[in-house]
PyMOL commands that place a pseudoatom at each C-alpha (Angstrom):
pseudoatom trace, name=CA, resn=MET, resi=1, chain=A, elem=C, hetatm=0, pos=[-0.217, -10.135, 2.149]
pseudoatom trace, name=CA, resn=ARG, resi=2, chain=A, elem=C, hetatm=0, pos=[-2.029, -11.125, -1.005]
pseudoatom trace, name=CA, resn=ARG, resi=3, chain=A, elem=C, hetatm=0, pos=[-4.384, -13.863, 0.138]
pseudoatom trace, name=CA, resn=PHE, resi=4, chain=A, elem=C, hetatm=0, pos=[-7.459, -12.613, 1.928]
pseudoatom trace, name=CA, resn=ARG, resi=5, chain=A, elem=C, hetatm=0, pos=[-10.680, -14.158, 3.141]
pseudoatom trace, name=CA, resn=ARG, resi=6, chain=A, elem=C, hetatm=0, pos=[-13.727, -12.356, 1.805]
pseudoatom trace, name=CA, resn=ASP, resi=7, chain=A, elem=C, hetatm=0, pos=[-15.299, -11.910, 5.261]
pseudoatom trace, name=CA, resn=PRO, resi=8, chain=A, elem=C, hetatm=0, pos=[-16.101, -8.244, 5.901]
pseudoatom trace, name=CA, resn=LEU, resi=9, chain=A, elem=C, hetatm=0, pos=[-14.364, -6.326, 8.644]
pseudoatom trace, name=CA, resn=PRO, resi=10, chain=A, elem=C, hetatm=0, pos=[-16.505, -5.533, 11.684]
pseudoatom trace, name=CA, resn=ASP, resi=11, chain=A, elem=C, hetatm=0, pos=[-18.528, -2.324, 11.517]
pseudoatom trace, name=CA, resn=GLY, resi=12, chain=A, elem=C, hetatm=0, pos=[-16.289, 0.624, 12.316]
pseudoatom trace, name=CA, resn=ALA, resi=13, chain=A, elem=C, hetatm=0, pos=[-13.018, -1.354, 12.083]
pseudoatom trace, name=CA, resn=LEU, resi=14, chain=A, elem=C, hetatm=0, pos=[-11.644, 0.520, 9.074]
pseudoatom trace, name=CA, resn=GLU, resi=15, chain=A, elem=C, hetatm=0, pos=[-12.682, 3.842, 10.556]
pseudoatom trace, name=CA, resn=GLU, resi=16, chain=A, elem=C, hetatm=0, pos=[-10.805, 2.942, 13.758]
pseudoatom trace, name=CA, resn=LEU, resi=17, chain=A, elem=C, hetatm=0, pos=[-7.686, 2.045, 11.748]
pseudoatom trace, name=CA, resn=LEU, resi=18, chain=A, elem=C, hetatm=0, pos=[-7.857, 5.327, 9.823]
pseudoatom trace, name=CA, resn=GLN, resi=19, chain=A, elem=C, hetatm=0, pos=[-8.322, 7.264, 13.054]
pseudoatom trace, name=CA, resn=LEU, resi=20, chain=A, elem=C, hetatm=0, pos=[-5.178, 5.607, 14.427]
pseudoatom trace, name=CA, resn=ALA, resi=21, chain=A, elem=C, hetatm=0, pos=[-3.285, 6.358, 11.190]
pseudoatom trace, name=CA, resn=GLN, resi=22, chain=A, elem=C, hetatm=0, pos=[-4.201, 10.018, 11.705]
pseudoatom trace, name=CA, resn=GLN, resi=23, chain=A, elem=C, hetatm=0, pos=[-2.031, 9.966, 14.836]
pseudoatom trace, name=CA, resn=ALA, resi=24, chain=A, elem=C, hetatm=0, pos=[1.150, 9.236, 12.837]
pseudoatom trace, name=CA, resn=PRO, resi=25, chain=A, elem=C, hetatm=0, pos=[3.957, 11.781, 13.003]
pseudoatom trace, name=CA, resn=SER, resi=26, chain=A, elem=C, hetatm=0, pos=[4.344, 14.069, 10.008]
pseudoatom trace, name=CA, resn=VAL, resi=27, chain=A, elem=C, hetatm=0, pos=[6.705, 16.775, 8.835]
pseudoatom trace, name=CA, resn=GLY, resi=28, chain=A, elem=C, hetatm=0, pos=[5.577, 20.119, 10.252]
pseudoatom trace, name=CA, resn=ASN, resi=29, chain=A, elem=C, hetatm=0, pos=[2.488, 18.277, 11.579]
pseudoatom trace, name=CA, resn=SER, resi=30, chain=A, elem=C, hetatm=0, pos=[1.181, 18.682, 8.033]
pseudoatom trace, name=CA, resn=GLN, resi=31, chain=A, elem=C, hetatm=0, pos=[-0.765, 15.375, 8.043]
pseudoatom trace, name=CA, resn=PRO, resi=32, chain=A, elem=C, hetatm=0, pos=[-0.619, 15.245, 4.222]
pseudoatom trace, name=CA, resn=TRP, resi=33, chain=A, elem=C, hetatm=0, pos=[-2.160, 11.794, 3.854]
pseudoatom trace, name=CA, resn=ARG, resi=34, chain=A, elem=C, hetatm=0, pos=[-5.453, 11.472, 2.022]
pseudoatom trace, name=CA, resn=PHE, resi=35, chain=A, elem=C, hetatm=0, pos=[-7.271, 8.143, 2.184]
pseudoatom trace, name=CA, resn=VAL, resi=36, chain=A, elem=C, hetatm=0, pos=[-9.746, 7.134, -0.518]
pseudoatom trace, name=CA, resn=ARG, resi=37, chain=A, elem=C, hetatm=0, pos=[-11.894, 4.167, 0.453]
pseudoatom trace, name=CA, resn=VAL, resi=38, chain=A, elem=C, hetatm=0, pos=[-12.874, 2.316, -2.719]
pseudoatom trace, name=CA, resn=ARG, resi=39, chain=A, elem=C, hetatm=0, pos=[-16.402, 0.996, -2.163]
pseudoatom trace, name=CA, resn=SER, resi=40, chain=A, elem=C, hetatm=0, pos=[-17.716, 0.859, -5.715]
pseudoatom trace, name=CA, resn=ASP, resi=41, chain=A, elem=C, hetatm=0, pos=[-17.671, -2.668, -7.195]
pseudoatom trace, name=CA, resn=HIS, resi=42, chain=A, elem=C, hetatm=0, pos=[-17.067, -1.088, -10.596]
pseudoatom trace, name=CA, resn=LEU, resi=43, chain=A, elem=C, hetatm=0, pos=[-13.967, 0.787, -9.391]
pseudoatom trace, name=CA, resn=ARG, resi=44, chain=A, elem=C, hetatm=0, pos=[-12.646, -2.279, -7.550]
pseudoatom trace, name=CA, resn=THR, resi=45, chain=A, elem=C, hetatm=0, pos=[-12.970, -4.326, -10.745]
pseudoatom trace, name=CA, resn=ASP, resi=46, chain=A, elem=C, hetatm=0, pos=[-11.303, -1.588, -12.809]
pseudoatom trace, name=CA, resn=LEU, resi=47, chain=A, elem=C, hetatm=0, pos=[-8.405, -1.404, -10.338]
pseudoatom trace, name=CA, resn=ALA, resi=48, chain=A, elem=C, hetatm=0, pos=[-7.961, -5.191, -10.304]
pseudoatom trace, name=CA, resn=ASN, resi=49, chain=A, elem=C, hetatm=0, pos=[-8.041, -5.377, -14.103]
pseudoatom trace, name=CA, resn=HIS, resi=50, chain=A, elem=C, hetatm=0, pos=[-5.529, -2.524, -14.337]
pseudoatom trace, name=CA, resn=VAL, resi=51, chain=A, elem=C, hetatm=0, pos=[-3.149, -4.263, -11.926]
pseudoatom trace, name=CA, resn=ASP, resi=52, chain=A, elem=C, hetatm=0, pos=[-3.511, -7.564, -13.806]
pseudoatom trace, name=CA, resn=VAL, resi=53, chain=A, elem=C, hetatm=0, pos=[-2.334, -5.828, -16.999]
pseudoatom trace, name=CA, resn=GLN, resi=54, chain=A, elem=C, hetatm=0, pos=[0.555, -4.148, -15.147]
pseudoatom trace, name=CA, resn=VAL, resi=55, chain=A, elem=C, hetatm=0, pos=[1.615, -7.486, -13.631]
pseudoatom trace, name=CA, resn=ILE, resi=56, chain=A, elem=C, hetatm=0, pos=[1.757, -9.148, -17.055]
pseudoatom trace, name=CA, resn=SER, resi=57, chain=A, elem=C, hetatm=0, pos=[3.696, -6.235, -18.506]
pseudoatom trace, name=CA, resn=ALA, resi=58, chain=A, elem=C, hetatm=0, pos=[6.198, -6.219, -15.626]
pseudoatom trace, name=CA, resn=GLY, resi=59, chain=A, elem=C, hetatm=0, pos=[6.676, -9.968, -15.948]
pseudoatom trace, name=CA, resn=GLU, resi=60, chain=A, elem=C, hetatm=0, pos=[7.473, -9.681, -19.635]
pseudoatom trace, name=CA, resn=ARG, resi=61, chain=A, elem=C, hetatm=0, pos=[10.332, -7.303, -18.790]
pseudoatom trace, name=CA, resn=ILE, resi=62, chain=A, elem=C, hetatm=0, pos=[12.141, -9.870, -16.606]
pseudoatom trace, name=CA, resn=ALA, resi=63, chain=A, elem=C, hetatm=0, pos=[15.064, -11.136, -18.703]
pseudoatom trace, name=CA, resn=ASP, resi=64, chain=A, elem=C, hetatm=0, pos=[15.924, -14.253, -16.691]
pseudoatom trace, name=CA, resn=ALA, resi=65, chain=A, elem=C, hetatm=0, pos=[13.553, -17.064, -17.746]
pseudoatom trace, name=CA, resn=THR, resi=66, chain=A, elem=C, hetatm=0, pos=[13.655, -18.810, -14.357]
pseudoatom trace, name=CA, resn=LYS, resi=67, chain=A, elem=C, hetatm=0, pos=[12.875, -15.596, -12.476]
pseudoatom trace, name=CA, resn=ARG, resi=68, chain=A, elem=C, hetatm=0, pos=[10.160, -14.727, -15.045]
pseudoatom trace, name=CA, resn=ALA, resi=69, chain=A, elem=C, hetatm=0, pos=[8.486, -18.115, -14.444]
pseudoatom trace, name=CA, resn=ALA, resi=70, chain=A, elem=C, hetatm=0, pos=[8.700, -17.647, -10.675]
pseudoatom trace, name=CA, resn=TYR, resi=71, chain=A, elem=C, hetatm=0, pos=[7.196, -14.163, -11.040]
pseudoatom trace, name=CA, resn=ALA, resi=72, chain=A, elem=C, hetatm=0, pos=[4.323, -15.507, -13.168]
pseudoatom trace, name=CA, resn=ALA, resi=73, chain=A, elem=C, hetatm=0, pos=[3.457, -17.981, -10.402]
pseudoatom trace, name=CA, resn=LEU, resi=74, chain=A, elem=C, hetatm=0, pos=[3.133, -15.270, -7.731]
pseudoatom trace, name=CA, resn=LYS, resi=75, chain=A, elem=C, hetatm=0, pos=[-0.192, -13.858, -6.588]
pseudoatom trace, name=CA, resn=LEU, resi=76, chain=A, elem=C, hetatm=0, pos=[0.598, -10.142, -6.546]
pseudoatom trace, name=CA, resn=HIS, resi=77, chain=A, elem=C, hetatm=0, pos=[-2.603, -8.583, -5.258]
pseudoatom trace, name=CA, resn=GLY, resi=78, chain=A, elem=C, hetatm=0, pos=[-5.805, -9.262, -3.373]
pseudoatom trace, name=CA, resn=LEU, resi=79, chain=A, elem=C, hetatm=0, pos=[-7.952, -6.540, -4.943]
pseudoatom trace, name=CA, resn=ARG, resi=80, chain=A, elem=C, hetatm=0, pos=[-10.773, -8.964, -5.742]
pseudoatom trace, name=CA, resn=GLU, resi=81, chain=A, elem=C, hetatm=0, pos=[-10.805, -10.730, -2.387]
pseudoatom trace, name=CA, resn=ALA, resi=82, chain=A, elem=C, hetatm=0, pos=[-9.940, -8.168, 0.298]
pseudoatom trace, name=CA, resn=PRO, resi=83, chain=A, elem=C, hetatm=0, pos=[-13.025, -6.661, 1.898]
pseudoatom trace, name=CA, resn=GLU, resi=84, chain=A, elem=C, hetatm=0, pos=[-11.485, -3.181, 1.952]
pseudoatom trace, name=CA, resn=ILE, resi=85, chain=A, elem=C, hetatm=0, pos=[-9.465, -1.288, -0.658]
pseudoatom trace, name=CA, resn=VAL, resi=86, chain=A, elem=C, hetatm=0, pos=[-7.905, 2.037, 0.282]
pseudoatom trace, name=CA, resn=ALA, resi=87, chain=A, elem=C, hetatm=0, pos=[-5.844, 4.273, -1.988]
pseudoatom trace, name=CA, resn=VAL, resi=88, chain=A, elem=C, hetatm=0, pos=[-3.472, 6.544, -0.088]
pseudoatom trace, name=CA, resn=PHE, resi=89, chain=A, elem=C, hetatm=0, pos=[-2.323, 9.850, -1.536]
pseudoatom trace, name=CA, resn=CYS, resi=90, chain=A, elem=C, hetatm=0, pos=[-0.025, 12.643, -0.462]
pseudoatom trace, name=CA, resn=ASP, resi=91, chain=A, elem=C, hetatm=0, pos=[-1.514, 16.114, -0.728]
pseudoatom trace, name=CA, resn=GLU, resi=92, chain=A, elem=C, hetatm=0, pos=[1.541, 17.835, -2.182]
pseudoatom trace, name=CA, resn=GLU, resi=93, chain=A, elem=C, hetatm=0, pos=[-0.173, 21.232, -1.915]
pseudoatom trace, name=CA, resn=THR, resi=94, chain=A, elem=C, hetatm=0, pos=[-1.429, 21.080, 1.655]
pseudoatom trace, name=CA, resn=GLN, resi=95, chain=A, elem=C, hetatm=0, pos=[-1.201, 24.319, 3.582]
pseudoatom trace, name=CA, resn=ALA, resi=96, chain=A, elem=C, hetatm=0, pos=[-1.214, 22.455, 6.902]
pseudoatom trace, name=CA, resn=GLY, resi=97, chain=A, elem=C, hetatm=0, pos=[2.142, 22.758, 8.621]
pseudoatom trace, name=CA, resn=THR, resi=98, chain=A, elem=C, hetatm=0, pos=[2.918, 25.832, 6.472]
pseudoatom trace, name=CA, resn=GLY, resi=99, chain=A, elem=C, hetatm=0, pos=[5.779, 24.040, 4.757]
pseudoatom trace, name=CA, resn=LEU, resi=100, chain=A, elem=C, hetatm=0, pos=[7.801, 23.495, 7.938]
pseudoatom trace, name=CA, resn=GLY, resi=101, chain=A, elem=C, hetatm=0, pos=[10.355, 20.800, 7.138]
pseudoatom trace, name=CA, resn=ALA, resi=102, chain=A, elem=C, hetatm=0, pos=[9.084, 20.421, 3.570]
pseudoatom trace, name=CA, resn=THR, resi=103, chain=A, elem=C, hetatm=0, pos=[10.703, 23.586, 2.226]
pseudoatom trace, name=CA, resn=THR, resi=104, chain=A, elem=C, hetatm=0, pos=[14.109, 21.985, 1.810]
pseudoatom trace, name=CA, resn=MET, resi=105, chain=A, elem=C, hetatm=0, pos=[12.857, 18.386, 1.596]
pseudoatom trace, name=CA, resn=PRO, resi=106, chain=A, elem=C, hetatm=0, pos=[9.400, 18.358, -0.040]
pseudoatom trace, name=CA, resn=GLU, resi=107, chain=A, elem=C, hetatm=0, pos=[9.556, 14.559, -0.271]
pseudoatom trace, name=CA, resn=ALA, resi=108, chain=A, elem=C, hetatm=0, pos=[9.280, 14.531, 3.549]
pseudoatom trace, name=CA, resn=ARG, resi=109, chain=A, elem=C, hetatm=0, pos=[5.516, 14.878, 3.066]
pseudoatom trace, name=CA, resn=ARG, resi=110, chain=A, elem=C, hetatm=0, pos=[5.489, 11.542, 1.205]
pseudoatom trace, name=CA, resn=TYR, resi=111, chain=A, elem=C, hetatm=0, pos=[7.610, 10.000, 3.938]
pseudoatom trace, name=CA, resn=SER, resi=112, chain=A, elem=C, hetatm=0, pos=[5.009, 11.229, 6.411]
pseudoatom trace, name=CA, resn=VAL, resi=113, chain=A, elem=C, hetatm=0, pos=[2.311, 9.452, 4.402]
pseudoatom trace, name=CA, resn=VAL, resi=114, chain=A, elem=C, hetatm=0, pos=[4.351, 6.247, 4.627]
pseudoatom trace, name=CA, resn=LEU, resi=115, chain=A, elem=C, hetatm=0, pos=[4.414, 6.663, 8.417]
pseudoatom trace, name=CA, resn=ALA, resi=116, chain=A, elem=C, hetatm=0, pos=[0.612, 6.889, 8.425]
pseudoatom trace, name=CA, resn=ILE, resi=117, chain=A, elem=C, hetatm=0, pos=[0.430, 3.707, 6.314]
pseudoatom trace, name=CA, resn=HIS, resi=118, chain=A, elem=C, hetatm=0, pos=[2.861, 1.995, 8.678]
pseudoatom trace, name=CA, resn=THR, resi=119, chain=A, elem=C, hetatm=0, pos=[0.761, 3.039, 11.665]
pseudoatom trace, name=CA, resn=LEU, resi=120, chain=A, elem=C, hetatm=0, pos=[-2.377, 1.699, 9.965]
pseudoatom trace, name=CA, resn=TRP, resi=121, chain=A, elem=C, hetatm=0, pos=[-0.538, -1.528, 9.086]
pseudoatom trace, name=CA, resn=LEU, resi=122, chain=A, elem=C, hetatm=0, pos=[0.643, -2.157, 12.644]
pseudoatom trace, name=CA, resn=ALA, resi=123, chain=A, elem=C, hetatm=0, pos=[-2.806, -1.374, 14.053]
pseudoatom trace, name=CA, resn=ALA, resi=124, chain=A, elem=C, hetatm=0, pos=[-4.395, -3.809, 11.588]
pseudoatom trace, name=CA, resn=ARG, resi=125, chain=A, elem=C, hetatm=0, pos=[-1.915, -6.583, 12.454]
pseudoatom trace, name=CA, resn=ALA, resi=126, chain=A, elem=C, hetatm=0, pos=[-2.495, -6.003, 16.178]
pseudoatom trace, name=CA, resn=ARG, resi=127, chain=A, elem=C, hetatm=0, pos=[-6.182, -6.756, 15.517]
pseudoatom trace, name=CA, resn=GLY, resi=128, chain=A, elem=C, hetatm=0, pos=[-5.466, -9.901, 13.492]
pseudoatom trace, name=CA, resn=MET, resi=129, chain=A, elem=C, hetatm=0, pos=[-6.078, -8.215, 10.142]
pseudoatom trace, name=CA, resn=ALA, resi=130, chain=A, elem=C, hetatm=0, pos=[-3.700, -8.183, 7.206]
pseudoatom trace, name=CA, resn=LEU, resi=131, chain=A, elem=C, hetatm=0, pos=[-2.623, -5.466, 4.811]
pseudoatom trace, name=CA, resn=GLY, resi=132, chain=A, elem=C, hetatm=0, pos=[-1.220, -5.815, 1.303]
pseudoatom trace, name=CA, resn=TRP, resi=133, chain=A, elem=C, hetatm=0, pos=[0.475, -2.943, -0.522]
pseudoatom trace, name=CA, resn=VAL, resi=134, chain=A, elem=C, hetatm=0, pos=[-0.166, -3.144, -4.264]
pseudoatom trace, name=CA, resn=SER, resi=135, chain=A, elem=C, hetatm=0, pos=[2.622, -1.309, -6.058]
pseudoatom trace, name=CA, resn=ILE, resi=136, chain=A, elem=C, hetatm=0, pos=[2.398, -2.659, -9.597]
pseudoatom trace, name=CA, resn=VAL, resi=137, chain=A, elem=C, hetatm=0, pos=[0.228, 0.199, -10.832]
pseudoatom trace, name=CA, resn=ASP, resi=138, chain=A, elem=C, hetatm=0, pos=[0.371, 3.181, -13.112]
pseudoatom trace, name=CA, resn=PRO, resi=139, chain=A, elem=C, hetatm=0, pos=[-0.116, 5.987, -10.553]
pseudoatom trace, name=CA, resn=ALA, resi=140, chain=A, elem=C, hetatm=0, pos=[-1.593, 8.369, -13.144]
pseudoatom trace, name=CA, resn=HIS, resi=141, chain=A, elem=C, hetatm=0, pos=[-4.194, 5.772, -14.144]
pseudoatom trace, name=CA, resn=VAL, resi=142, chain=A, elem=C, hetatm=0, pos=[-5.217, 5.126, -10.517]
pseudoatom trace, name=CA, resn=LYS, resi=143, chain=A, elem=C, hetatm=0, pos=[-5.367, 8.859, -9.825]
pseudoatom trace, name=CA, resn=ALA, resi=144, chain=A, elem=C, hetatm=0, pos=[-7.612, 9.448, -12.852]
pseudoatom trace, name=CA, resn=LEU, resi=145, chain=A, elem=C, hetatm=0, pos=[-9.785, 6.438, -12.077]
pseudoatom trace, name=CA, resn=LEU, resi=146, chain=A, elem=C, hetatm=0, pos=[-10.421, 7.693, -8.551]
pseudoatom trace, name=CA, resn=ALA, resi=147, chain=A, elem=C, hetatm=0, pos=[-10.869, 11.312, -9.709]
pseudoatom trace, name=CA, resn=VAL, resi=148, chain=A, elem=C, hetatm=0, pos=[-8.735, 12.913, -7.002]
pseudoatom trace, name=CA, resn=PRO, resi=149, chain=A, elem=C, hetatm=0, pos=[-7.390, 16.484, -7.015]
pseudoatom trace, name=CA, resn=ASP, resi=150, chain=A, elem=C, hetatm=0, pos=[-4.402, 17.356, -9.199]
pseudoatom trace, name=CA, resn=GLY, resi=151, chain=A, elem=C, hetatm=0, pos=[-2.144, 18.095, -6.221]
pseudoatom trace, name=CA, resn=TRP, resi=152, chain=A, elem=C, hetatm=0, pos=[-2.460, 14.578, -4.823]
pseudoatom trace, name=CA, resn=ARG, resi=153, chain=A, elem=C, hetatm=0, pos=[0.259, 11.994, -5.513]
pseudoatom trace, name=CA, resn=LEU, resi=154, chain=A, elem=C, hetatm=0, pos=[-0.449, 8.259, -5.187]
pseudoatom trace, name=CA, resn=VAL, resi=155, chain=A, elem=C, hetatm=0, pos=[1.657, 6.582, -2.517]
pseudoatom trace, name=CA, resn=ALA, resi=156, chain=A, elem=C, hetatm=0, pos=[-0.126, 3.261, -2.008]
pseudoatom trace, name=CA, resn=LEU, resi=157, chain=A, elem=C, hetatm=0, pos=[-3.007, 1.063, -3.006]
pseudoatom trace, name=CA, resn=LEU, resi=158, chain=A, elem=C, hetatm=0, pos=[-3.857, -1.084, 0.007]
pseudoatom trace, name=CA, resn=CYS, resi=159, chain=A, elem=C, hetatm=0, pos=[-5.872, -4.261, 0.446]
pseudoatom trace, name=CA, resn=ILE, resi=160, chain=A, elem=C, hetatm=0, pos=[-7.125, -4.730, 4.016]
pseudoatom trace, name=CA, resn=GLY, resi=161, chain=A, elem=C, hetatm=0, pos=[-8.872, -7.740, 5.478]
pseudoatom trace, name=CA, resn=TRP, resi=162, chain=A, elem=C, hetatm=0, pos=[-8.528, -11.088, 7.181]
pseudoatom trace, name=CA, resn=PRO, resi=163, chain=A, elem=C, hetatm=0, pos=[-5.609, -13.265, 6.065]
pseudoatom trace, name=CA, resn=GLU, resi=164, chain=A, elem=C, hetatm=0, pos=[-6.347, -16.719, 4.651]
pseudoatom trace, name=CA, resn=ALA, resi=165, chain=A, elem=C, hetatm=0, pos=[-3.613, -17.971, 6.987]
pseudoatom trace, name=CA, resn=ASN, resi=166, chain=A, elem=C, hetatm=0, pos=[-1.240, -16.367, 9.451]
pseudoatom trace, name=CA, resn=SER, resi=167, chain=A, elem=C, hetatm=0, pos=[2.497, -16.755, 9.116]
pseudoatom trace, name=CA, resn=SER, resi=168, chain=A, elem=C, hetatm=0, pos=[5.479, -15.012, 10.649]
pseudoatom trace, name=CA, resn=VAL, resi=169, chain=A, elem=C, hetatm=0, pos=[7.356, -15.496, 7.352]
pseudoatom trace, name=CA, resn=PRO, resi=170, chain=A, elem=C, hetatm=0, pos=[6.416, -13.178, 4.466]
pseudoatom trace, name=CA, resn=GLU, resi=171, chain=A, elem=C, hetatm=0, pos=[4.812, -14.953, 1.505]
pseudoatom trace, name=CA, resn=LEU, resi=172, chain=A, elem=C, hetatm=0, pos=[7.527, -13.897, -0.954]
pseudoatom trace, name=CA, resn=GLU, resi=173, chain=A, elem=C, hetatm=0, pos=[10.124, -15.440, 1.331]
pseudoatom trace, name=CA, resn=ARG, resi=174, chain=A, elem=C, hetatm=0, pos=[8.084, -18.654, 1.763]
pseudoatom trace, name=CA, resn=LEU, resi=175, chain=A, elem=C, hetatm=0, pos=[7.818, -18.947, -2.034]
pseudoatom trace, name=CA, resn=GLY, resi=176, chain=A, elem=C, hetatm=0, pos=[11.561, -18.487, -2.540]
pseudoatom trace, name=CA, resn=TRP, resi=177, chain=A, elem=C, hetatm=0, pos=[11.363, -15.069, -4.208]
pseudoatom trace, name=CA, resn=GLN, resi=178, chain=A, elem=C, hetatm=0, pos=[13.507, -13.159, -1.692]
pseudoatom trace, name=CA, resn=LYS, resi=179, chain=A, elem=C, hetatm=0, pos=[14.840, -14.145, 1.727]
pseudoatom trace, name=CA, resn=ARG, resi=180, chain=A, elem=C, hetatm=0, pos=[14.976, -11.737, 4.635]
pseudoatom trace, name=CA, resn=ILE, resi=181, chain=A, elem=C, hetatm=0, pos=[18.362, -10.010, 4.618]
pseudoatom trace, name=CA, resn=ASP, resi=182, chain=A, elem=C, hetatm=0, pos=[20.377, -10.140, 7.822]
pseudoatom trace, name=CA, resn=TRP, resi=183, chain=A, elem=C, hetatm=0, pos=[19.991, -6.704, 9.389]
pseudoatom trace, name=CA, resn=ARG, resi=184, chain=A, elem=C, hetatm=0, pos=[23.755, -6.332, 9.807]
pseudoatom trace, name=CA, resn=GLN, resi=185, chain=A, elem=C, hetatm=0, pos=[24.157, -6.110, 6.028]
pseudoatom trace, name=CA, resn=ASN, resi=186, chain=A, elem=C, hetatm=0, pos=[22.112, -2.900, 6.050]
pseudoatom trace, name=CA, resn=VAL, resi=187, chain=A, elem=C, hetatm=0, pos=[24.063, -1.107, 8.782]
pseudoatom trace, name=CA, resn=SER, resi=188, chain=A, elem=C, hetatm=0, pos=[27.309, 0.803, 8.341]
pseudoatom trace, name=CA, resn=GLU, resi=189, chain=A, elem=C, hetatm=0, pos=[29.365, 2.999, 10.610]
pseudoatom trace, name=CA, resn=ARG, resi=190, chain=A, elem=C, hetatm=0, pos=[31.437, 6.063, 9.851]
for i in range(1, 190): cmd.bond("trace and resi %d" % i, "trace and resi %d" % (i + 1))
show_as sticks, trace
zoom trace
């Protein structure tokens, strides 16, 4: 989702979504997710400007002229319109869970953070809200901009709000960027 109405969420709605995200499963019950709600207009503008630069740079690296033109026509974030912006980090140094499950697979903490984001996403959709995951960022820049601890790793920059329009077909599919792949192509048996 990249197209949001500017209407604010109801009082307490984001807090409710974050409380539900807290219920997500995590490796060793470590709950390594750290949510940073971006409320400052200055920070929101800085994030949007940063992503704009990253989008242009990424577009310039697309070799195929037709695909590059299609990319340039896409709206790739809603950082200026969405009423809520939340950066989600993984606390790579958390002592919660005492390393259970993360000793041999430390990336499992990041996977746990993705489960929390997924839980938040489903809860938002169930309430008629939309969520957009902005991934065209320099994680180090976002981390520095938001002044978070060294042991935190950026996993997602999320836009949350009311969609301009509802559709069961993802925008990138509607615009011809990428069709949904038949699920059978992603399943193998041994």
